[in-house]
C-alpha positions in Angstrom: -30.4 -69.3 -47.4 -33.8 -69.2 -45.8 -35.0 -66.3 -43.6 -34.9 -68.5 -40.5 -31.3 -69.4 -41.3 -30.4 -65.7 -41.7 -32.1 -64.8 -38.4 -30.2 -67.7 -36.7 -26.9 -66.6 -38.2 -27.5 -63.0 -37.1 -28.3 -64.2 -33.6 -25.1 -66.2 -33.5 -23.1 -63.1 -34.6 -24.7 -61.0 -31.9 -24.0 -63.6 -29.3 -20.4 -63.8 -30.5 -19.9 -60.0 -30.1 -21.5 -60.3 -26.6 -18.9 -62.9 -25.6 -16.1 -60.6 -26.9 -17.4 -57.7 -24.8 -17.7 -59.9 -21.7 -14.1 -61.0 -21.9 -12.0 -59.5 -19.2 -8.6 -61.0 -20.1 -6.7 -61.9 -23.2 -7.0 -65.6 -22.4 -10.8 -65.3 -22.2 -10.9 -63.4 -25.5 -8.8 -66.0 -27.2 -11.1 -68.8 -26.0 -14.1 -67.0 -27.2 -12.5 -66.3 -30.6 -11.2 -69.8 -31.3 -14.0 -71.8 -29.9 -17.1 -69.7 -30.7 -16.3 -68.3 -34.2 -17.2 -71.6 -35.9 -20.9 -71.0 -35.0 -21.0 -68.1 -37.5 -18.3 -69.3 -40.0 -18.0 -73.0 -40.3 -14.4 -74.2 -39.9 -12.4 -77.2 -38.7 -9.6 -75.3 -36.9 -9.1 -71.7 -35.8 -5.5 -70.5 -35.0 -4.8 -67.1 -33.3 -1.4 -65.6 -34.2 0.3 -62.5 -32.8 3.4 -60.6 -33.8 6.7 -61.9 -32.4 9.1 -59.1 -33.5 9.7 -57.0 -36.5 12.7 -58.0 -38.5 15.0 -55.1 -39.5 16.9 -57.2 -42.1 13.9 -58.9 -43.8 10.7 -57.4 -45.2 8.3 -59.6 -43.2 7.1 -59.7 -39.7 7.6 -62.9 -37.7 4.4 -64.3 -36.2 3.8 -66.8 -33.4 0.8 -68.9 -32.4 -0.9 -67.9 -29.2 -4.0 -70.1 -29.1 -5.7 -72.9 -31.1 -9.3 -74.0 -31.1 -10.3 -77.2 -29.2 -7.1 -77.4 -27.1 -6.0 -75.6 -23.9 -2.2 -76.1 -24.7 -0.2 -77.1 -27.7 3.4 -78.0 -28.7 5.1 -75.1 -30.4 7.1 -77.5 -32.6 4.0 -79.3 -33.9 3.9 -79.4 -37.7 0.6 -77.5 -37.9 1.8 -74.8 -35.5 5.1 -74.4 -37.5 3.2 -74.3 -40.8 0.8 -71.6 -39.4 3.6 -69.4 -38.3 5.5 -69.8 -41.6 2.3 -69.2 -43.6 1.4 -66.0 -41.6 5.0 -64.8 -41.9 4.8 -65.1 -45.7 7.5 -67.7 -45.7 5.3 -70.3 -47.4 3.8 -69.7 -50.8 0.8 -72.0 -50.4 -0.9 -74.1 -47.8 -0.3 -77.8 -47.5 3.5 -77.7 -47.9 4.5 -79.3 -44.6 3.7 -82.9 -43.7 0.2 -82.7 -45.2 -1.1 -80.9 -42.1 -2.6 -78.0 -43.9 -6.2 -78.3 -45.1 -7.3 -77.4 -48.5 -8.7 -73.9 -47.8 -7.5 -71.1 -45.5 -9.3 -67.9 -44.6 -7.0 -65.3 -43.2 -8.6 -62.6 -41.0 -6.4 -59.6 -40.4 -6.5 -58.2 -36.8 -3.8 -55.6 -37.4 -1.9 -54.5 -35.4 -2.7 -57.5 -33.2 -1.8 -60.2 -35.7 -4.2 -62.4 -37.6 -6.6 -65.3 -37.3 -6.5 -68.4 -39.6 -9.6 -70.4 -40.3 -9.0 -73.9 -41.8 -11.4 -76.3 -43.4 -11.5 -78.8 -46.3 -13.9 -76.9 -48.7 -13.8 -73.4 -50.0 -15.1 -70.4 -48.2 -18.0 -68.5 -49.7 -18.1 -64.7 -50.3 -20.7 -64.1 -47.6 -18.6 -66.0 -45.2 -15.6 -63.8 -46.0 -17.7 -60.7 -45.4 -18.9 -62.0 -42.1 -15.2 -62.8 -41.2 -14.2 -59.2 -42.0 -16.8 -57.9 -39.6 -15.9 -60.5 -36.9 -12.2 -59.5 -37.3 -13.1 -55.8 -36.7 -15.0 -56.8 -33.5 -12.1 -58.9 -32.3 -9.6 -56.1 -32.9 -11.7 -53.6 -31.0 -12.0 -56.0 -28.1 -8.3 -56.6 -27.9 -7.5 -52.9 -28.2 -9.7 -52.4 -25.1 -7.9 -55.0 -23.2 -4.4 -54.0 -24.4 -4.3 -50.1 -24.6 -0.6 -50.1 -25.1 -0.9 -51.8 -28.4 -2.7 -48.8 -29.9 0.8 -47.5 -30.8 1.7 -50.9 -32.2 4.3 -51.5 -29.5 6.1 -54.9 -29.8 6.0 -57.0 -26.7 9.4 -56.6 -25.1 9.5 -60.2 -23.9 9.4 -61.4 -27.5 12.4 -59.3 -28.6 15.7 -61.1 -29.2 18.3 -60.4 -26.6 20.5 -58.6 -29.1 17.7 -56.2 -29.9 17.0 -55.4 -26.2 20.7 -54.8 -25.7 20.9 -52.4 -28.6 17.8 -50.5 -27.3 19.3 -50.2 -23.8 22.6 -49.0 -25.3 20.8 -46.5 -27.5 19.0 -45.1 -24.4 22.2 -44.8 -22.5 23.9 -43.0 -25.3 20.9 -40.7 -25.7 21.0 -39.8 -22.0 24.7 -39.2 -22.0 24.3 -36.9 -25.1 21.5 -35.0 -23.4 23.6 -34.7 -20.1 26.5 -33.3 -22.1 24.5 -30.4 -23.6 26.0 -27.1 -22.4 23.6 -24.9 -20.6 24.1 -21.6 -18.7 24.2 -22.2 -15.0 21.8 -19.9 -13.1 20.5 -19.3 -9.6 17.5 -17.5 -8.1 17.9 -15.0 -5.2 15.9 -12.5 -3.3 16.7 -9.0 -4.6 15.7 -5.3 -3.9 16.1 -2.0 -5.7 18.4 0.2 -3.7 20.1 3.5 -4.1 23.4 3.3 -6.1 25.4 6.1 -4.3 23.4 6.9 -1.2 24.4 9.7 1.2 24.0 8.2 4.7 22.2 10.3 7.3 23.5 9.3 10.7 23.2 10.5 14.2 25.9 13.0 15.1 25.6 12.3 18.8 23.6 10.3 21.2 20.0 11.3 21.7 16.4 10.6 21.1 14.7 11.3 17.8 12.2 14.1 18.4 10.8 14.6 14.9 11.5 13.9 11.2 10.9 16.8 8.8 10.5 14.8 5.6 8.4 11.9 4.6 9.8 8.6 3.1 10.8 8.9 -0.6 10.4 12.7 -0.5 12.7 14.7 -2.6 15.0 17.0 -0.6 17.5 19.7 -1.3 20.9 20.4 0.1 20.8 22.0 3.6 17.1 21.0 4.2 16.2 20.0 7.7 15.7 16.2 7.9 15.8 15.0 11.6 15.7 16.7 14.9 17.0 15.1 18.1 15.8 16.0 21.5 17.8 18.9 23.0 16.2 19.3 26.4 19.4 18.5 28.3 21.5 20.8 26.2 18.9 23.6 26.5 19.0 23.3 30.3 22.8 23.4 30.3 22.7 26.4 28.0 20.3 28.2 30.3 22.6 27.5 33.3 25.6 28.7 31.4 23.8 31.9 30.4 22.9 32.6 34.0 26.4 31.9 35.3 27.9 34.1 32.5 25.5 37.0 33.5 26.6 36.6 37.2 30.2 36.6 36.3 29.8 39.8 34.2 28.0 41.5 37.1 30.7 40.5 39.5 33.3 42.0 37.2 31.4 45.2 36.9 31.3 45.5 40.7 34.9 44.6 41.0 35.8 47.3 38.5 34.0 49.9 40.7 35.4 48.7 44.0 37.6 51.1 46.1 40.1 48.4 47.0 43.8 48.7 46.5 44.9 48.9 42.9 46.9 45.7 42.8 44.2 43.7 44.5 41.5 45.1 42.1 43.6 44.1 39.1 44.0 40.5 40.3 40.3 40.2 40.9 39.5 41.6 37.5 41.9 39.2 35.8 40.3 36.2 37.6 36.8 37.3 36.5 37.9 37.9 32.9 39.3 34.3 32.7 36.1 32.9 34.2 34.0 34.9 31.7 36.1 33.6 28.8 35.8 30.0 29.8 32.0 30.4 30.3 31.7 31.9 26.8 33.6 28.9 25.4 31.3 26.5 27.2 28.3 28.4 25.9 29.6 28.3 22.3 30.2 24.6 22.6 26.7 23.9 23.9 25.1 26.0 21.1 27.2 24.1 18.5 26.0 20.8 20.0 22.4 22.1 19.9 22.8 22.9 16.2 24.2 19.4 15.5 21.0 17.9 16.9 19.3 19.3 13.8 20.5 17.0 10.9 20.3 18.5 7.4 20.7 17.0 3.9 24.2 17.1 2.5 23.1 16.8 -1.1 20.0 16.9 -3.3 18.2 13.6 -3.7 15.4 11.4 -2.3 15.0 10.6 1.4 14.9 6.9 1.9 13.8 5.3 5.3 11.2 2.9 6.6 8.5 5.1 8.2 8.2 7.9 10.7 6.6 5.8 13.5 9.7 3.6 13.6 12.0 6.5 14.6 9.9 8.9 16.7 11.1 8.6 20.3 13.8 6.1 19.4 17.2 6.4 21.2 20.2 6.5 18.8 23.9 6.4 19.3 26.6 8.3 17.5 26.9 7.0 14.0 23.5 5.1 13.9 22.0 5.3 10.4 18.6 6.9 10.3 18.0 7.3 6.6 19.7 7.6 3.2 19.7 10.2 0.5 19.5 8.7 -2.9 21.6 11.1 -4.9 20.5 11.8 -8.5 17.9 9.0 -8.3 20.5 6.4 -9.4 19.4 2.8 -8.5 20.9 -0.6 -8.6 20.0 -4.2 -7.6 21.0 -5.7 -4.3 20.7 -9.5 -4.2 21.5 -12.1 -1.6 22.6 -15.5 -2.9 22.4 -18.3 -0.3 25.7 -20.1 0.5 24.4 -23.4 -0.8 23.2 -21.8 -4.1 26.4 -19.9 -4.8 27.8 -20.2 -8.3 30.7 -18.4 -10.1 29.5 -14.9 -11.1 32.2 -13.0 -12.9 31.8 -9.3 -13.3 29.4 -8.5 -16.1 27.3 -11.7 -15.7 23.8 -11.0 -16.8 20.9 -10.8 -14.4 17.1 -10.7 -14.7 14.9 -9.1 -12.0 11.3 -10.1 -11.6 9.4 -7.6 -9.2 6.9 -9.2 -6.9 4.4 -6.4 -7.7 4.7 -7.0 -11.5 5.6 -10.7 -12.0 5.2 -10.6 -15.8 7.8 -7.7 -16.1 11.5 -8.4 -16.2 14.4 -6.0 -16.1 17.9 -6.9 -17.2 21.1 -6.0 -15.5 24.7 -7.0 -15.0 26.7 -8.1 -12.0 29.1 -5.4 -10.6 30.5 -7.0 -7.5 30.1 -10.0 -5.2 31.0 -9.9 -1.6 34.0 -12.0 -0.5 32.6 -13.0 2.8 29.1 -14.4 3.5 27.0 -12.3 5.9 23.5 -12.5 7.4 20.7 -11.3 5.1 17.3 -10.0 6.2 16.2 -13.5 7.0 19.2 -14.2 9.2 20.6 -16.6 6.6 24.2 -16.7 5.5 24.4 -15.3 2.0 26.7 -13.4 -0.4 25.7 -9.9 -1.3 25.6 -9.3 -5.1 25.4 -5.8 -6.5 24.1 -5.5 -10.1 23.5 -2.5 -12.4 20.2 -1.8 -14.1 19.9 -1.5 -17.8 16.7 0.6 -17.8 15.6 2.3 -14.6 12.3 3.9 -15.8 9.8 1.6 -14.1 11.7 0.7 -10.9 11.3 2.5 -7.6 13.5 2.4 -4.6 12.6 -0.4 -2.2 10.9 -2.6 -4.8 11.4 -6.3 -3.9 11.4 -9.3 -6.1 13.3 -12.3 -7.3 16.5 -12.2 -9.5 17.9 -14.9 -11.7 21.7 -14.6 -12.0 23.4 -16.4 -14.9 26.8 -17.8 -14.5 29.1 -19.9 -16.8 28.1 -22.6 -19.2 28.2 -26.2 -17.7 26.9 -29.6 -18.9 23.2 -30.2 -18.3 23.9 -33.2 -16.1 26.2 -31.2 -13.8 23.6 -28.4 -13.5 21.0 -31.0 -12.4 23.3 -33.0 -10.1 25.3 -30.3 -8.6 23.4 -30.1 -5.3 22.8 -33.8 -4.9 26.5 -34.4 -5.5 27.5 -31.8 -2.9 25.1 -33.3 -0.4 26.4 -36.8 -1.0 30.0 -35.6 -0.7 29.2 -34.0 2.7 27.4 -37.1 3.8 30.1 -39.7 2.9 33.1 -37.4 3.4 34.8 -37.8 0.0 
């Protein structure tokens, strides 16, 4: 072959690759392959075949003709078409076995996994033409892979599958989903939680009044009998001063009556009256002094004083029994969680819990459910919720008042029920069944 012929052949090959790159659809690519390939490899007919489906009973792969050179459409039952499909599916041992339609020579270019390309002509193909065909096949495969990315994984066109195969695939998917939905998993729910005192001693107002001062700071350790809160005693102090003055007056009147020169029986009656008045005034004074002492609230046990902050209580009016603070006895702590009514699940005593503090989200502390409230009450966010109390396995790194999220683990249920529990409940409320 002369140098000019080689240059012309190289130019034809470059132009062929350019047409492949410019193809934007599979149809354009097939036209370029079947109608332009003869310029670099002389052939009478080019037939493009693609996989139809993979047989599970036979060892071959069925092929079907997608395009033929020189025609825009063809009859699928034409002898040449049937021969090409049988030849590519390895059902024919040699060409030319059906109605004399096959030419003498066939060049098969593999485009795996996109099928193959058959080139037909009357005389034999030379070695350099086979090498050129191999390079052309690589370019065609690359172009089709670009247009059909899904075929990278050698997926078979669903439309070409037999109906029985599609039915089996769908049935397999349904069975797989049912099997996954039946997997038992432990039901769980997330809830807001807080570290609280396990056995707190409540410090409450013993009578109505106004908080004058707090003698301890929040989370300060206190001892039994230590002064905690003082209520304003201005009214009682004024009453005490009045009683002291009245008592002094009564005592002076009795002294004068005892020294009087009146008749004996009259003096005795007057003294008895004054003695009774003095006794009553002493009782009133003792009562007022006792009430003044009650305005100074003291700790009933050793522990840690737990309350919000001093500014929240100074000058605040309280009634008898109002809780001012708590004394965490022996520093024993527990979890208090609030499970929303819509998220409530069965939580038997001893169910495991995991607490994730907001301050340390990577830390987790295990615990166990001790009790669940029977009635739903309003939580801190004014939402109806059940109060859950859980013990703490290790209390080393937890402080009172620490807030976070808690996961509570219930009984084992199917995976499908765990996912569909809320949608099913909402649907049932909506349709009333």
